[in-house]
C-alpha positions in Angstrom: 131.4 -0.4 141.0 129.3 -3.0 139.1 126.2 -0.9 138.5 124.0 -3.7 139.9 121.3 -2.9 142.4 119.5 -5.2 144.9 115.9 -6.1 144.0 113.3 -7.9 146.0 111.2 -10.0 143.7 107.8 -11.2 145.0 106.2 -14.2 143.3 103.9 -17.1 144.0 104.6 -20.8 143.5 101.7 -23.2 143.4 102.2 -26.8 144.4 100.0 -29.8 145.1 100.6 -32.1 148.1 98.9 -35.3 149.1 99.1 -36.3 152.7 97.9 -39.4 154.6 96.1 -38.6 157.9 94.2 -40.7 160.4 90.7 -39.2 160.9 87.1 -40.1 161.8 85.7 -38.9 158.5 86.4 -36.7 155.4 85.7 -33.4 157.2 87.9 -34.4 160.1 90.7 -35.3 157.7 90.5 -32.0 155.9 90.4 -30.0 159.2 93.5 -31.9 160.5 95.5 -31.3 157.3 94.6 -27.6 157.2 95.6 -27.3 160.8 98.9 -29.0 160.2 99.7 -26.8 157.2 98.9 -23.6 159.1 101.1 -24.7 162.1 103.9 -25.3 159.6 103.6 -21.7 158.4 106.0 -20.4 161.1 108.7 -22.5 159.7 108.0 -21.4 156.2 107.9 -17.7 157.2 111.5 -18.1 158.5 112.5 -19.2 155.0 110.7 -16.4 153.3 107.4 -18.1 152.4 103.9 -17.1 153.4 101.0 -19.5 153.2 97.9 -18.0 151.5 94.8 -20.0 150.8 94.7 -23.7 151.2 92.5 -25.1 148.5 91.3 -28.7 149.2 91.3 -30.7 146.0 90.2 -34.1 147.3 89.8 -36.1 150.5 89.1 -39.8 150.2 89.9 -42.9 152.2 93.0 -44.7 151.2 92.3 -46.9 148.3 88.9 -45.5 147.6 87.8 -43.2 144.7 86.4 -39.9 145.9 82.9 -38.9 145.0 84.3 -35.4 144.1 85.8 -36.8 140.9 
């Protein structure tokens, strides 16, 4: 017997993702991306991931500088 035991390690991994989306305005773009990410949660759950908070960093039109920065 090896003396090893099975452990379940819980941890978080932060990552940043930029996604292009067609929308009417900035708020609509944010809503669409959040909805898409939440819908993808089921696929991630099957792989052992759980989506927590989605923090919006920026939302600007392609090629424009955001007023948030």
